[in-house]
C-alpha positions in Angstrom: 20.5 19.3 0.2 19.9 19.8 3.9 16.3 20.3 4.8 15.3 23.4 6.9 12.7 21.2 8.5 14.4 18.0 9.8 11.1 16.9 11.5 9.6 16.4 8.0 12.2 13.7 7.2 11.4 11.9 10.5 7.6 12.0 9.7 8.3 10.8 6.2 10.2 7.8 7.5 7.5 7.0 10.1 4.8 6.9 7.4 6.9 4.6 5.1 6.6 1.7 7.5 5.2 -1.4 5.9 1.5 -1.9 6.1 1.9 -5.4 7.4 3.8 -4.2 10.4 1.1 -1.6 11.1 -1.6 -4.3 10.9 0.3 -6.4 13.4 0.5 -3.4 15.8 -3.2 -2.8 15.3 -4.0 -6.4 16.1 -1.9 -6.3 19.3 -3.6 -3.1 20.5 -7.1 -4.6 19.7 -6.2 -7.7 21.6 -5.2 -5.8 24.7 -8.4 -3.7 24.4 -10.5 -6.9 24.8 -8.9 -8.0 28.0 -11.5 -7.9 30.8 -14.6 -7.7 28.5 -17.3 -9.8 30.0 -19.3 -12.6 28.4 -22.5 -10.5 28.0 -20.6 -7.8 26.1 -19.3 -10.4 23.6 -22.8 -11.8 23.2 -24.1 -8.3 22.5 -21.3 -7.7 20.0 -22.1 -11.0 18.3 -25.8 -10.0 18.1 -24.9 -6.7 16.4 -22.6 -8.4 14.0 -25.3 -11.0 13.2 -27.8 -8.3 12.4 -25.3 -6.6 10.2 -24.5 -9.8 8.4 -28.2 -10.5 7.7 -28.7 -7.0 6.3 -25.6 -7.3 4.2 -26.6 -10.7 2.8 -30.1 -9.4 2.1 -28.7 -6.5 0.1 -26.3 -8.7 -1.9 -28.5 -11.7 -2.5 -32.0 -10.1 -3.0 -32.2 -6.3 -3.3 -29.3 -5.5 -5.6 -30.2 -8.3 -8.0 -33.5 -6.5 -8.7 -32.6 -2.9 -8.3 -29.8 -0.7 -9.5 -27.4 0.7 -6.9 -27.4 4.5 -6.9 -25.3 7.1 -5.1 -25.2 10.9 -5.0 -21.9 12.4 -6.2 -20.7 15.9 -7.0 -21.3 15.1 -10.6 -24.9 14.2 -10.0 -26.7 10.9 -9.2 -24.9 7.8 -10.5 -26.5 4.4 -11.1 -24.6 1.1 -11.3 
């Protein structure tokens, strides 16, 4: 059957590309976005990532061992 909307077939083919290929494209784009970034910017980024890592480790190693994790959902509050 011939589609009345041939552009839909093209879009379907584009979205069926392997995820690994898309990750490689993403990494290449990310690399080119970092060209020209100065040393101070990288140090600031490392600082933000360090603070995030410390908070994440605190939540995993200390807080969540002593408290239940909860979240609000459309079905009401859930505890895990």
